[in-house]
N, CA, C and O of each residue as an XYZ file, in Angstrom:
272
protein
N     -12.700    -14.282    -16.850
C     -13.261    -13.031    -16.371
C     -12.125    -12.135    -15.900
O     -11.232    -12.586    -15.183
N     -12.156    -10.892    -16.291
C     -11.131     -9.931    -15.888
C     -11.688     -9.066    -14.767
O     -12.805     -8.556    -14.854
N     -10.903     -8.911    -13.726
C     -11.322     -8.074    -12.607
C     -11.262     -6.608    -12.995
O     -10.389     -6.188    -13.754
N     -12.190     -5.841    -12.471
C     -12.221     -4.401    -12.722
C     -12.388     -3.687    -11.384
O     -12.652     -4.330    -10.367
N     -12.236     -2.357    -11.377
C     -12.480     -1.622    -10.129
C     -13.885     -1.853     -9.566
O     -14.111     -1.671     -8.370
N     -14.820     -2.248    -10.416
C     -16.173     -2.543     -9.948
C     -16.206     -3.762     -9.028
O     -17.173     -3.961     -8.293
N     -15.154     -4.574     -9.068
C     -15.085     -5.752     -8.203
C     -14.683     -5.402     -6.778
O     -14.816     -6.240     -5.886
N     -14.200     -4.198     -6.541
C     -13.714     -3.815     -5.217
C     -14.788     -3.986     -4.138
O     -14.473     -4.540     -3.084
N     -16.034     -3.545     -4.333
C     -17.029     -3.745     -3.273
C     -17.236     -5.221     -2.921
O     -17.393     -5.557     -1.748
N     -17.239     -6.099     -3.921
C     -17.409     -7.528     -3.654
C     -16.212     -8.073     -2.891
O     -16.375     -8.853     -1.953
N     -15.024     -7.670     -3.284
C     -13.821     -8.103     -2.576
C     -13.870     -7.586     -1.146
O     -13.536     -8.306     -0.204
N     -14.283     -6.346     -0.990
C     -14.347     -5.737      0.333
C     -15.304     -6.490      1.258
O     -15.049     -6.591      2.458
N     -16.397     -7.016      0.715
C     -17.352     -7.781      1.526
C     -16.698     -9.032      2.109
O     -16.949     -9.391      3.260
N     -15.870     -9.684      1.324
C     -15.247    -10.926      1.778
C     -13.965    -10.702      2.562
O     -13.572    -11.546      3.367
N     -13.318     -9.580      2.333
C     -12.052     -9.274      2.998
C     -12.104     -7.865      3.561
O     -11.345     -7.005      3.114
N     -12.984     -7.598      4.539
C     -13.212     -6.233      5.006
C     -12.015     -5.578      5.675
O     -11.943     -4.350      5.722
N     -11.082     -6.352      6.189
C      -9.944     -5.750      6.880
C      -8.707     -5.667      5.992
O      -7.628     -5.310      6.466
N      -8.849     -5.988      4.729
C      -7.693     -6.025      3.835
C      -7.478     -4.667      3.184
O      -8.335     -4.171      2.453
N      -6.339     -4.083      3.454
C      -5.978     -2.799      2.860
C      -5.087     -3.085      1.657
O      -3.871     -2.895      1.701
N      -5.718     -3.545      0.587
C      -4.965     -4.020     -0.568
C      -4.163     -2.922     -1.245
O      -2.994     -3.129     -1.573
N      -4.756     -1.780     -1.459
C      -4.089     -0.782     -2.279
C      -2.869     -0.165     -1.624
O      -1.984      0.325     -2.325
N      -2.795     -0.174     -0.312
C      -1.597      0.342      0.342
C      -0.581     -0.771      0.558
O       0.534     -0.523      1.017
N      -0.976     -2.015      0.221
C      -0.096     -3.175      0.337
C       0.356     -3.405      1.775
O       1.444     -3.936      1.998
N      -0.463     -3.013      2.759
C      -0.121     -3.211      4.161
C      -0.749     -4.472      4.737
O      -0.832     -4.624      5.956
N      -1.185     -5.361      3.883
C      -1.796     -6.575      4.383
C      -0.763     -7.699      4.384
O       0.229     -7.644      3.656
N      -1.001     -8.695      5.189
C      -0.065     -9.806      5.311
C      -0.106    -10.696      4.080
O      -1.122    -10.780      3.391
N       1.005    -11.352      3.816
C       1.096    -12.223      2.645
C      -0.002    -13.275      2.645
O      -0.589    -13.550      1.599
N      -0.293    -13.873      3.807
C      -1.322    -14.920      3.813
C      -2.697    -14.345      3.506
O      -3.548    -15.055      2.970
N      -2.940    -13.074      3.830
C      -4.210    -12.446      3.469
C      -4.312    -12.298      1.956
O      -5.369    -12.542      1.373
N      -3.221    -11.900      1.325
C      -3.213    -11.769     -0.130
C      -3.408    -13.143     -0.768
O      -4.142    -13.284     -1.746
N      -2.749    -14.149     -0.208
C      -2.888    -15.500     -0.742
C      -4.336    -15.976     -0.661
O      -4.844    -16.590     -1.599
N      -5.000    -15.695      0.461
C      -6.410    -16.080      0.602
C      -7.265    -15.351     -0.427
O      -8.186    -15.934     -0.999
N      -6.963    -14.085     -0.660
C      -7.725    -13.315     -1.638
C      -7.499    -13.865     -3.042
O      -8.450    -13.978     -3.816
N      -6.273    -14.206     -3.380
C      -5.982    -14.789     -4.695
C      -6.743    -16.106     -4.860
O      -7.328    -16.357     -5.914
N      -6.737    -16.941     -3.831
C      -7.469    -18.209     -3.909
C      -8.965    -17.974     -4.091
O      -9.615    -18.662     -4.879
N      -9.505    -17.007     -3.366
C     -10.926    -16.671     -3.502
C     -11.238    -16.209     -4.926
O     -12.197    -16.674     -5.542
N     -10.422    -15.291     -5.440
C     -10.652    -14.770     -6.785
C     -10.523    -15.868     -7.830
O     -11.287    -15.902     -8.795
N      -9.570    -16.758     -7.644
C      -9.402    -17.868     -8.583
C     -10.644    -18.756     -8.584
O     -11.122    -19.174     -9.638
N     -11.154    -19.035     -7.392
C     -12.313    -19.921     -7.276
C     -13.564    -19.298     -7.892
O     -14.230    -19.936     -8.707
N     -13.889    -18.076     -7.521
C     -15.152    -17.488     -7.984
C     -15.112    -17.079     -9.449
O     -16.155    -17.008    -10.099
N     -13.925    -16.812     -9.974
C     -13.812    -16.390    -11.372
C     -13.279    -17.491    -12.277
O     -13.020    -17.260    -13.458
N     -13.115    -18.700    -11.717
C     -12.624    -19.848    -12.481
C     -11.323    -19.522    -13.204
O     -11.181    -19.755    -14.404
N     -10.380    -18.978    -12.443
C      -9.060    -18.637    -12.964
C      -8.025    -19.551    -12.328
O      -8.268    -20.158    -11.285
N      -6.863    -19.640    -12.976
C      -5.749    -20.320    -12.317
C      -5.220    -19.389    -11.226
O      -5.535    -18.199    -11.211
N      -4.423    -19.932    -10.324
C      -3.838    -19.112     -9.261
C      -2.996    -17.993     -9.875
O      -3.045    -16.851     -9.417
N      -2.229    -18.323    -10.903
C      -1.382    -17.318    -11.566
C      -2.233    -16.222    -12.189
O      -1.927    -15.038    -12.048
N      -3.303    -16.614    -12.880
C      -4.183    -15.625    -13.499
C      -4.832    -14.730    -12.447
O      -4.911    -13.515    -12.626
N      -5.291    -15.323    -11.363
C      -5.926    -14.539    -10.302
C      -4.932    -13.569     -9.679
O      -5.280    -12.424     -9.391
N      -3.712    -14.012     -9.471
C      -2.680    -13.144     -8.905
C      -2.378    -11.980     -9.842
O      -2.247    -10.837     -9.403
N      -2.270    -12.276    -11.134
C      -2.018    -11.221    -12.119
C      -3.178    -10.234    -12.169
O      -2.963     -9.026    -12.263
N      -4.411    -10.745    -12.108
C      -5.578     -9.871    -12.135
C      -5.626     -8.985    -10.895
O      -5.984     -7.810    -10.983
N      -5.268     -9.542     -9.746
C      -5.236     -8.749     -8.519
C      -4.195     -7.639     -8.636
O      -4.446     -6.504     -8.230
N      -3.033     -7.965     -9.187
C      -2.000     -6.948     -9.393
C      -2.494     -5.842    -10.318
O      -2.218     -4.665    -10.083
N      -3.223     -6.215    -11.368
C      -3.773     -5.211    -12.286
C      -4.808     -4.338    -11.585
O      -4.848     -3.125    -11.789
N      -5.635     -4.956    -10.767
C      -6.656     -4.204    -10.035
C      -6.009     -3.219     -9.077
O      -6.470     -2.084     -8.950
N      -4.952     -3.636     -8.407
C      -4.229     -2.747     -7.501
C      -3.635     -1.587     -8.283
O      -3.667     -0.446     -7.822
N      -3.094     -1.866     -9.457
C      -2.480     -0.819    -10.278
C      -3.509      0.210    -10.741
O      -3.187      1.390    -10.880
N      -4.745     -0.230    -10.980
C      -5.795      0.686    -11.431
C      -6.194      1.651    -10.330
O      -6.491      2.815    -10.599
N      -6.203      1.177     -9.098
C      -6.628      1.992     -7.960
C      -5.517      2.078     -6.916
O      -5.695      1.569     -5.809
N      -4.386      2.696     -7.220
C      -3.255      2.662     -6.290
C      -3.459      3.451     -5.004
O      -2.750      3.210     -4.026
N      -4.398      4.377     -4.975
C      -4.534      5.217     -3.786
C      -5.780      4.921     -2.971
O      -5.950      5.481     -1.888
N      -6.646      4.063     -3.459
C      -7.907      3.805     -2.757
C      -7.764      2.631     -1.800
O      -7.277      1.565     -2.176
N      -8.181      2.833     -0.594
C      -8.134      1.794      0.423
C      -9.420      0.985      0.327
O     -10.510      1.554      0.383
N      -9.311     -0.330      0.184
C     -10.502     -1.162      0.040
C     -11.425     -1.099      1.244
O     -12.622     -1.356      1.116
N     -10.895     -0.763      2.403
C     -11.751     -0.694      3.582
C     -12.820      0.381      3.427
O     -13.861      0.321      4.081
N     -12.574      1.345      2.580
C     -13.509      2.452      2.425
C     -14.217      2.429      1.077
O     -14.967      3.353      0.762
N     -13.994      1.398      0.283
C     -14.622      1.319     -1.034
C     -16.020      0.733     -0.901
O     -16.275     -0.139     -0.070
N     -16.925      1.239     -1.751
C     -18.257      0.678     -1.864
C     -18.970      0.587     -0.582
O     -20.111      0.127     -0.542
């Protein structure tokens, strides 16, 4: 499964304080998000990390705290 900008509201529900697009979140928060995405989408950790990077690139200016 490939992540899309439509996944932002779901991510926001599980990580409401994560400001992913500004990259101001702590490394362990990103790691938890990658693990979550890997688990729910049945991806490897590497695949989930790459998908998260792609999702960030698609929405570079939107703060997840205010999405959806």
